[in-house]
C-alpha positions in Angstrom: -129.3 29.0 -35.8 -128.0 25.8 -34.1 -128.4 22.6 -36.3 -129.2 19.3 -34.7 -128.9 15.6 -35.6 -131.2 13.2 -33.8 -129.9 9.7 -33.1 -132.8 7.9 -31.5 -133.6 4.2 -30.9 -137.4 4.5 -31.3 -138.6 4.8 -34.9 -142.1 5.8 -33.7 -141.1 8.5 -31.2 -138.3 10.1 -33.1 -140.5 11.9 -35.7 -142.5 13.5 -32.9 -139.3 14.6 -31.2 -137.9 16.0 -34.4 -141.2 17.9 -35.1 -141.2 19.4 -31.6 -137.6 20.7 -31.9 -138.1 21.9 -35.5 -141.2 23.9 -34.4 -139.1 25.8 -31.8 -137.6 29.0 -33.1 -133.8 29.0 -33.2 -133.2 25.3 -33.9 -133.0 23.3 -37.1 -133.1 19.5 -37.4 -130.9 18.4 -40.3 -131.4 14.7 -39.9 -132.8 11.8 -37.9 -131.2 8.3 -37.7 -131.5 5.2 -35.6 -128.1 3.6 -35.7 -124.5 4.6 -35.0 -123.5 3.5 -38.5 -126.1 5.9 -40.0 -125.1 8.7 -37.6 -121.3 8.8 -38.5 -121.7 9.8 -42.2 -124.6 12.1 -41.4 -122.6 14.0 -38.8 -119.6 14.2 -41.1 -121.8 15.5 -43.9 -124.0 18.0 -42.0 -121.5 19.1 -39.3 -124.3 19.7 -36.7 -124.0 22.0 -33.7 -125.8 19.5 -31.4 -126.2 15.7 -31.4 -129.4 14.6 -29.5 -128.9 10.9 -28.8 -130.1 7.9 -26.8 -127.3 6.1 -25.0 -128.2 2.8 -26.8 -129.6 2.8 -30.3 -130.6 0.0 -32.7 -127.1 -1.2 -33.4 -125.7 -0.8 -29.9 -124.4 1.7 -27.4 -123.2 5.1 -28.6 -120.1 5.3 -26.3 -117.7 4.6 -29.2 -119.2 7.4 -31.3 -119.1 9.9 -28.5 -115.5 8.9 -27.8 -114.5 9.4 -31.4 -116.2 12.8 -31.6 -114.5 13.8 -28.3 -111.1 12.9 -29.8 -111.6 15.5 -32.5 -111.5 18.3 -29.9 -114.2 20.3 -28.3 -114.3 22.9 -31.0 -114.6 20.5 -33.8 -117.4 18.3 -32.6 -121.1 18.7 -31.9 -122.3 19.4 -28.4 -124.1 16.3 -27.1 -127.4 16.1 -25.3 -128.3 12.5 -24.2 -131.9 11.4 -23.8 -132.6 9.0 -20.9 -135.6 6.8 -20.2 -135.4 7.6 -16.5 -133.3 9.8 -14.2 -130.7 7.2 -13.2 -127.5 8.8 -11.8 -125.4 5.7 -12.6 -126.5 5.8 -16.3 -126.1 9.6 -16.3 -122.5 9.3 -15.1 -121.8 6.8 -17.8 -123.0 9.3 -20.4 -121.0 12.2 -18.9 -117.8 10.1 -18.9 -118.5 9.2 -22.6 -118.7 12.8 -23.7 -122.2 14.1 -23.0 -122.7 17.8 -22.3 -126.3 17.7 -21.0 -129.2 15.4 -20.7 -133.0 15.2 -20.9 -135.3 12.5 -19.4 -138.1 11.3 -21.7 -140.6 11.5 -18.8 -139.9 15.2 -18.3 -141.7 18.0 -20.1 -141.0 19.1 -23.7 -140.2 22.5 -22.2 -137.4 20.9 -20.3 -136.0 19.4 -23.5 -135.9 22.8 -25.2 -134.4 24.3 -22.1 -131.7 21.6 -22.1 -130.9 22.3 -25.8 -130.6 26.0 -25.1 -128.3 25.3 -22.2 -126.1 23.1 -24.3 -126.0 25.6 -27.1 -124.9 28.3 -24.7 -122.0 26.1 -23.4 -123.8 25.3 -20.1 -124.3 22.0 -18.3 -126.4 20.7 -15.3 -125.2 18.4 -12.5 -127.0 16.4 -9.8 -125.9 16.3 -6.2 -125.0 12.7 -6.4 -122.8 13.2 -9.5 -121.2 16.3 -7.8 -120.2 14.3 -4.7 -118.7 11.5 -6.8 -116.8 13.9 -9.1 -115.4 15.7 -6.0 -114.3 12.3 -4.6 -112.7 11.4 -7.9 -110.6 14.6 -8.0 -109.6 14.4 -4.3 -106.1 13.1 -5.1 -105.5 14.0 -8.8 -102.2 12.9 -10.4 -100.7 16.4 -9.9 -97.3 15.2 -11.1 -98.7 15.0 -14.7 -98.5 18.2 -16.6 -97.6 20.0 -13.3 -94.3 21.4 -14.6 -95.8 22.9 -17.8 -99.4 23.9 -16.8 -100.9 26.2 -14.3 -103.8 24.9 -12.2 -106.3 26.8 -14.3 -105.1 25.0 -17.4 -104.3 21.6 -16.0 -107.0 19.2 -17.2 -106.4 16.8 -14.3 -106.9 19.4 -11.5 -110.0 21.3 -10.4 -109.6 25.0 -9.9 -110.8 26.6 -6.7 -113.9 27.9 -8.5 -114.8 24.5 -9.9 -114.3 22.8 -6.6 -116.5 25.3 -4.8 -119.3 24.9 -7.5 -119.2 21.1 -6.9 -119.3 21.5 -3.1 -122.4 23.6 -3.4 -124.0 21.2 -5.9 -123.2 18.3 -3.6 -125.1 20.1 -0.8 -128.2 20.3 -3.0 -127.9 23.9 -4.1 -129.4 24.7 -7.5 -127.4 26.5 -10.1 -129.3 29.8 -9.7 -128.9 29.6 -5.9 -125.1 29.2 -6.3 -125.0 32.1 -8.7 -126.8 34.3 -6.1 -124.5 33.1 -3.3 -121.5 33.9 -5.5 -122.9 37.1 -7.0 -122.3 35.6 -10.4 -124.5 34.8 -13.4 -126.2 31.5 -13.9 -124.2 31.2 -17.2 -120.9 31.5 -15.3 -121.8 28.7 -12.9 -123.2 26.4 -15.6 -120.1 26.9 -17.8 -118.0 26.0 -14.7 -119.9 22.7 -14.6 -119.2 22.1 -18.3 -115.4 22.6 -17.7 -115.6 20.0 -14.9 -117.2 17.5 -17.4 -114.4 18.2 -19.8 -111.8 17.5 -17.2 -113.6 14.3 -16.2 -113.7 13.2 -19.8 -110.0 14.0 -20.3 -108.9 12.2 -17.2 -108.4 8.6 -18.3 -108.7 7.6 -14.6 -112.4 8.3 -14.9 -112.7 4.9 -16.6 -112.8 3.5 -13.1 -115.2 6.0 -11.7 -118.6 4.7 -10.4 -121.3 5.6 -8.0 -120.6 2.6 -5.8 -119.0 4.7 -3.0 -121.2 7.8 -3.4 
């Protein structure tokens, strides 16, 4: 059963969110906190599978926390679902660069939240067309000289594979994940996991620190 830690800015809304998730079969909320300082020891003590966090909490942004968790390696940190007040691609891109694996907008349904948690738990991730176009642009001219002598394309964290590039191209055109899966005669899980690998490469690539939506 996946365990969750909630890191939420709003004291009043967080108990409702925790109760909603706890009432869903298959998830266990092991703690709720409202600051990064509180979250660090709680995560270290409980070793949760998923961190559900706002991008900014009571003691500031969570970017530093997500960056520190990311440095520990993908296998040793919780998956991260960020919660957003509105669907803003600029803010979403910031979250993905920082280390998010999925997202949920507060205005969306609670069913969408549970679906997002289930996706993250399965190793899957969503992506909007705007984000897909910008990520494609970012990887147009990757620094292929780095790691090129020692890594194949499939393993090089600075280069998209042909499959990953094709997924992004379809997403950029507005195709949904299930539509891409049908076109490709693949499972939805395969496509969504491909998106997750793109996020991991984006987070690994330090050039992403200069990535924005200004030219999208």
